[in-house]
C-alpha positions in Angstrom: -9.2 -4.6 -15.4 -9.4 -1.0 -14.1 -11.5 -2.3 -11.2 -8.6 -4.3 -9.9 -8.3 -3.8 -6.1 -5.2 -5.9 -5.3 -1.9 -6.2 -7.0 1.2 -8.1 -6.0 4.6 -7.7 -7.8 7.5 -9.7 -6.3 10.9 -10.3 -7.8 9.8 -8.7 -11.1 13.1 -7.6 -12.3 11.9 -7.1 -15.9 9.3 -4.5 -15.0 10.6 -0.9 -15.3 9.7 2.0 -13.1 7.8 3.6 -16.0 5.9 0.4 -16.7 4.8 0.1 -13.0 3.7 3.7 -12.8 1.7 3.5 -16.1 -0.1 0.4 -14.8 -1.0 2.0 -11.5 -2.4 5.1 -13.1 -4.9 2.8 -14.8 -6.0 1.2 -11.5 -7.9 4.0 -9.6 -9.6 1.5 -7.3 -6.5 -0.3 -6.1 -6.6 -0.8 -2.4 -3.7 -3.3 -1.8 -0.3 -3.1 -3.4 2.8 -5.2 -2.8 6.1 -4.3 -4.4 8.7 -6.7 -3.1 12.3 -7.1 -4.3 11.5 -4.8 -7.1 14.5 -2.7 -8.3 12.8 0.6 -8.9 14.6 3.8 -7.9 13.8 5.6 -4.7 13.0 8.7 -6.7 10.1 6.8 -8.2 8.5 5.9 -4.9 6.6 9.2 -4.6 5.2 8.8 -8.2 4.2 5.3 -7.3 2.5 6.5 -4.2 0.8 9.4 -6.0 -0.6 7.0 -8.5 -2.4 4.9 -5.8 -4.0 7.4 -3.5 -6.7 5.0 -2.4 -4.4 2.3 -1.0 -5.2 0.8 2.4 -2.4 -1.8 2.3 1.1 -1.2 1.1 4.0 -3.7 1.2 7.1 -2.0 0.0 9.9 -4.5 0.7 13.3 -3.7 -0.5 16.5 -5.7 -0.2 17.8 -6.1 3.3 19.2 -2.7 4.4 23.0 -2.4 4.6 23.6 -2.0 8.3 26.9 -0.1 8.0 26.7 3.5 9.3 25.7 6.1 6.8 23.2 4.2 4.7 20.0 6.0 5.8 17.2 7.4 3.7 13.7 8.6 4.5 12.7 8.9 0.8 10.2 6.1 0.9 8.8 7.1 4.3 8.3 10.7 3.2 6.7 9.7 -0.1 4.2 7.5 1.9 3.5 10.3 4.4 2.9 12.9 1.7 0.5 10.8 -0.4 -1.1 7.8 1.4 -3.1 9.2 4.2 -5.6 6.4 4.1 -3.2 3.5 4.9 -4.3 0.9 7.4 -1.5 -1.7 6.8 2.1 -0.9 6.0 5.1 -3.3 5.6 8.6 -1.9 5.0 10.8 -4.9 5.3 14.5 -4.0 5.1 14.0 -0.3 4.6 16.6 2.4 5.5 14.1 4.8 7.1 15.0 6.5 10.3 13.0 7.7 13.4 12.2 10.9 11.5 10.7 9.0 8.6 8.6 6.8 11.0 7.3 9.9 12.8 6.3 11.4 9.5 4.3 8.3 8.6 2.6 8.4 12.0 1.8 12.1 11.6 0.2 11.6 8.2 -1.5 8.2 8.4 -4.1 8.4 11.2 -5.7 5.1 10.2 -2.6 3.0 10.4 -3.1 -0.1 12.5 -0.6 -2.7 11.3 3.1 -1.7 10.9 5.9 -4.1 9.9 9.4 -2.7 10.3 11.4 -5.9 10.5 15.1 -5.5 9.4 14.7 -1.7 9.5 17.8 -1.2 11.6 17.9 2.6 11.5 14.7 2.8 13.5 15.0 2.9 17.3 11.5 2.4 18.8 12.0 3.7 22.3 10.8 6.7 24.4 8.3 9.0 22.8 8.3 7.0 19.5 7.5 3.8 21.3 4.7 5.6 23.1 3.3 6.8 19.9 3.4 3.4 18.3 1.8 1.7 21.3 -1.1 4.2 21.3 -1.7 4.1 17.6 -0.6 0.7 16.2 -2.5 -2.5 17.0 0.1 -4.8 15.5 3.7 -3.7 15.4 6.6 -5.8 14.1 9.9 -4.4 15.3 13.2 -4.3 13.5 14.6 -7.3 15.3 11.4 -9.4 15.4 11.4 -13.0 14.0 11.2 -13.3 10.2 10.0 -16.9 10.1 6.6 -15.9 8.5 8.2 -13.6 6.0 7.4 -15.1 2.6 10.8 -14.2 1.1 13.0 -15.4 3.9 15.3 -17.4 1.7 16.1 -14.3 -0.3 16.6 -12.1 2.8 19.0 -14.7 4.2 20.9 -14.8 1.0 21.3 -11.0 1.1 22.4 -11.1 4.8 25.1 -13.6 3.9 26.2 -11.5 1.0 26.4 -8.5 3.2 28.4 -10.5 5.7 30.9 -11.5 3.0 31.3 -7.9 1.8 31.8 -6.7 5.4 34.4 -9.3 6.2 36.3 -8.5 3.0 36.9 -5.0 4.4 38.3 -6.2 7.8 42.1 -6.9 7.9 43.0 -10.5 8.5 44.6 -9.7 11.8 41.2 -8.6 13.1 39.6 -11.8 12.1 42.4 -13.8 13.6 41.9 -12.0 16.9 38.1 -12.7 16.7 38.4 -16.4 16.1 41.3 -16.9 18.5 39.3 -15.4 21.3 37.1 -18.5 21.4 34.0 -16.7 20.3 31.0 -19.0 19.7 28.3 -18.7 17.0 26.2 -16.4 19.1 29.2 -14.0 19.3 29.5 -14.3 15.6 25.9 -13.1 15.0 26.4 -10.2 17.4 29.7 -9.3 15.7 27.9 -9.0 12.3 25.3 -6.6 13.8 27.8 -4.2 15.3 29.3 -1.5 13.2 33.1 -1.9 12.6 35.2 1.2 12.2 38.3 1.0 10.0 41.2 3.2 10.7 44.0 4.1 8.3 46.4 2.1 10.6 44.5 -1.1 9.8 45.8 -1.1 6.2 
């Protein structure tokens, strides 16, 4: 129905970018949209946003962001800031946006009240940015906040473990031996995964 006001698409791997955009164009009254674990290109985000200018709630949840240095993109954030000025609720679980992208959203979405940035590890909410959020946002979920109530927690955990395995495959055995022989406990293990590891040519 063209009068549809809420649409949820989660784990819909068979739906193409073009199919999603064609559907949204036919839903001019759509107010709530969730696109979670949907493998559309970042280049399509702006078109998706432009197709739904009346949205008040957007949940754009990508796979858990790769925490290694260099994987940063504000494409989603800029697309949102340029087209969705009426947003009240925004969830960007596992996004690669940076402080600049968050500032752009805050600049362009004056009605934003609920903001979920869990697992968005390129965002550092301190100083002026923290002040802006505290003054504007009624409910703020920070990058390291608990994910117990996240409906796709099992999938997020699976991706974190995959990321861990990929990371450890890059680390020379001697480094892992040093880590385990140091008597590190499980809490150290979690911290170890969250800290960037730099590889030098001498390691190989």
